[in-house]
C-alpha positions, -999 to +999 in steps of 0.1 A: -372-026-248-351-041-276-342-077-266-367-101-249-352-133-235-377-161-231-366-188-207-341-165-190-340-186-159-330-218-177-294-228-184-290-214-219-312-184-211-292-175-180-259-179-198-272-156-225-284-130-200-250-131-182-233-124-216-257-096-224-252-080-190-214-083-194-217-064-227-240-038-210-268-046-235-303-040-222-327-070-222-359-080-205-361-115-191-394-133-197-399-161-172-426-183-158-412-185-122-400-151-109-383-168-079-361-188-102-350-157-120-344-137-087-322-166-074-298-161-103-289-125-091-287-112-126-298-077-136-331-071-154-367-068-141-385-099-152-418-100-170-440-129-160-456-150-188-467-186-192-462-197-228-497-212-226-512-178-219-514-158-252-524-125-236-497-126-210-471-136-236-481-108-259-479-083-231-444-096-220-431-092-256-446-058-262-420-034-276-394-060-284-377-058-318-355-089-311-368-120-294-346-149-283-362-180-270-344-207-250-377-225-244-385-258-263-390-252-300-425-267-298-436-233-285-427-215-317-463-211-329-473-194-296-443-171-299-450-162-335-486-153-326-475-131-297-445-114-312-447-078-324-449-074-361-415-074-378-396-085-347-365-107-354-366-141-337-338-163-326-351-196-314-334-226-298-342-260-315-322-292-312-304-316-335-329-341-322-350-330-351-327-351-373-331-383-353-346-413-371-362-423-338-396-406-333-401-392-298-420-363-283-390-341-280-379-345-316-414-343-330-419-310-311-387-295-326-398-305-361-432-290-356-418-258-342-393-255-370-420-260-396-442-233-380-412-209-378-401-214-414-437-208-426-441-177-406-435-140-414-408-132-388-372-130-399-346-148-378-331-182-372-337-214-353-304-227-339-302-265-336-275-273-310-261-308-305-256-320-269-247-290-248-222-293-220-204-269-197-234-248-186-240-240-149-261-268-135-257-289-167-254-326-159-246-343-192-209-349-188-210-348-149-236-375-149-215-395-173-184-391-150-205-402-120-215-433-140-179-442-148-169-439-112-194-467-104-191-491-133-161-514-139-169-514-177-188-492-201-215-512-218-222-494-251-243-504-281-220-515-310-190-507-287-197-469-288-188-465-325-217-440-332-205-404-337-213-375-314-203-338-317-210-321-283-209-283-281-198-261-251-224-238-236-202-207-242-201-215-279-239-218-279-241-184-261-217-169-287-239-182-314-271-167-299-253-134-295-241-135-331-276-144-343-291-115-324-267-091-341-273-103-376-299-090-401-320-120-412-340-115-444-362-145-437-367-174-413-339-199-415-322-227-395-286-235-386-268-262-367-246-254-337-221-281-329-186-289-317-156-287-340-157-323-352-175-356-347-160-385-327-170-420-317-189-420-284-163-443-269-137-416-275-160-390-260-164-412-230-126-415-226-122-377-229-147-371-201-130-396-179-096-379-184-110-345-177-127-358-145-095-374-133-108-410-139-095-441-156-117-447-186-134-480-181-130-507-208-158-506-234-181-536-235-201-540-267-237-549-258-268-550-280-290-520-276-322-540-267-310-554-234-293-521-225-327-503-229-343-528-205-315-523-180-319-485-183-355-488-170-340-502-138-317-473-130-343-452-111-344-481-087-307-481-081-297-451-060-259-456-067-264-450-104-276-419-123-310-424-140-307-433-177-337-433-200-342-461-226-344-434-253-309-423-244-296-458-251-315-458-285-299-425-295-265-440-289-270-462-320-272-433-345-245-409-357-248-373-347-223-356-370-229-322-386-212-297-410-204-265-390-193-245-420-225-224-418-220-218-381-185-205-388-194-185-419-228-170-409-222-165-372-185-162-371-183-187-342-155-214-342-163-239-314-136-248-289-120-283-289-136-308-266-106-312-244-105-275-238-142-273-230-141-303-207-111-289-188-131-258-181-161-279-171-142-300-145-116-273-137 
């Protein structure tokens, strides 16, 4: 065994396994639910491991010289403890680690990153921005569903905060490039779309790709929007929106992708191209 893929039945993990299979590269999927893996119909005999079970995880990773994990970055300490000595690690983080708003997700990514950077395994933790375009992904589709039902788009500060979404295929290309690179030490790298844009422009681009008229933007303070978001689970005609999602709309998410281009050789596709493929 050379490549072990942890979280192979998830969206990014399955996309990576499809790409590895297309390149005829051998890999071993490491999953928690064998039925979910079998339902994908992808090649590869899965090894069963719960990330909370050190012995099972160590057995699942035995013989791997490259380990890629699409599980949450908070599991980095468990993976480091179970990985064979000297194995290269490619881990998925998130740009939520840069958020000024503390939450369990971002705190977990920061803790996982700290453990990885302090460890002895060479490799990289990739921090993607919002990922769209994966099979089963509901980021932009949920947004389109929301615009179909609302006459206006209520956004904090009128949707001026910046976003930089990245297509799943560019994330997969980054994972493949990271697996093929020799890393001298643990490091981190942001994976993002080609350029940041105001959220209101992102909203309009999604509407165009979905064949919708972009609703007019209504500037609304974030506090009442967070209260309204708590009601969306009670409204079956609207997608569920979390209050933390509203809060994150108030901060810029813009990143330099020069390291992504130079170190991984990946140039992300323009948003319009990615959305056209997503809604195609």
